[in-house]
N, C-alpha and C positions, 0 to 999 in steps of 0.2 A: 535439275530443276532451275529453271530461271529464277533470278533474285526476287522478282516481283510477285512469283507464284508462292514464295517461302512463307509469306505474312508481312506484317506490317510492324514498325517500331513506333511505339506511343510514349511520348515523354510527358509525364504527369505534371499538371499545372503547378504543384508546389515545387517540382524541380527547377522549372523555368523561373519561378518566384525567387528562388534562392540565387539563380544566375543573375538575375535583375538586381538584387540586393547587393551581391558582391560587386557588381559592375557600377553601382551608385558609389560605393565606399571607394573604388578605384578612382572614379572620376572626381570625388572630392579630396583625393589624396590623403584620405584618413584625418583630414583637419577638424572637422566638428565630430566625426565619429570616434575620435580617439577619447574624448572628453564627454561625450554625450551619446544618446541612444543610436543604435544603427539604423539604417534605412529599412524600411518594412515594405515590402511588396506582395501585391496579389496579382494572378495572372489567370486570364481565361484563353485556353488553347483551343482552336477550332479550324480544321481544314488547313493545318500547316501554317497558321498565323497565329500570334500570341498578341493579347491586348493587354498591356501593363498599366497598373495603378501603383505609384510608390510615394512613401512619404518620407521627408527627409528633415534633419535640422542642419542650419547653416550658421557659421559663424558670421557676425556683423561688426563692422561694416564690410560689405563686399559687394560686387556686382552680381546680384541674385540672378539676373537674366543670363549672364555668362555661365554661372554656376549651374542652373537648370538645363542649358543648351548643352554643357559639357556631360552631365548626367544622362541626358537623353541619348545623345550620340554614342556614349560608351554602352548604355543599355542595348541599343539596336545593334551595335557592332558585336557584342558579346554573345546575343542571344542568336543572331545570325551564325556567328562562327562556331558556337558550341553545340547548339541545337538545330541548326539548319533551318530556322522559322524565319518569315518575314514579321515585322513587327509595325504594323500600320498605325498604331495608337500608344502613346506614352504619355499618360497624365501624372504630372509632378505636383505634389502638394507640399508646401513648405509649413511644416507643423511649428517651427519654433526657430526663432533668430536668437543667437546666443552671442552678446556683446564681448569682444575681446578686451574691451576697456574696463569693464567692471566684472570681477568675479562674483560668482553668487554661491552661497550655501545655503539653501532653503531659501528662507526670504530674507536673509541678512547680507549686507553688502561687506565684502572682504577687501581690505586695503593692503 
């Protein structure tokens, strides 16, 4: 029986979302994700493509554009490599900036 006649493999949206979240952590080198919340992703998979929305927290000061480009590139690379899908859209939302100069616990400044 030919491979195409055996059926199809479907990768669930939530699996691709986990790949995207892990890829974002890798791109950020664990910087903000070690001390703060992990990136959260949602994905819509249709016809062999994945459209990704991801929220990240970044340390500040940093080149935010550079960090977002790194996250975008790593997500596309990992989803293509692991799931074999094209990624025509990655929407990155920077939810928080965490200052590396002032540590904060709740609303109090730590010296």
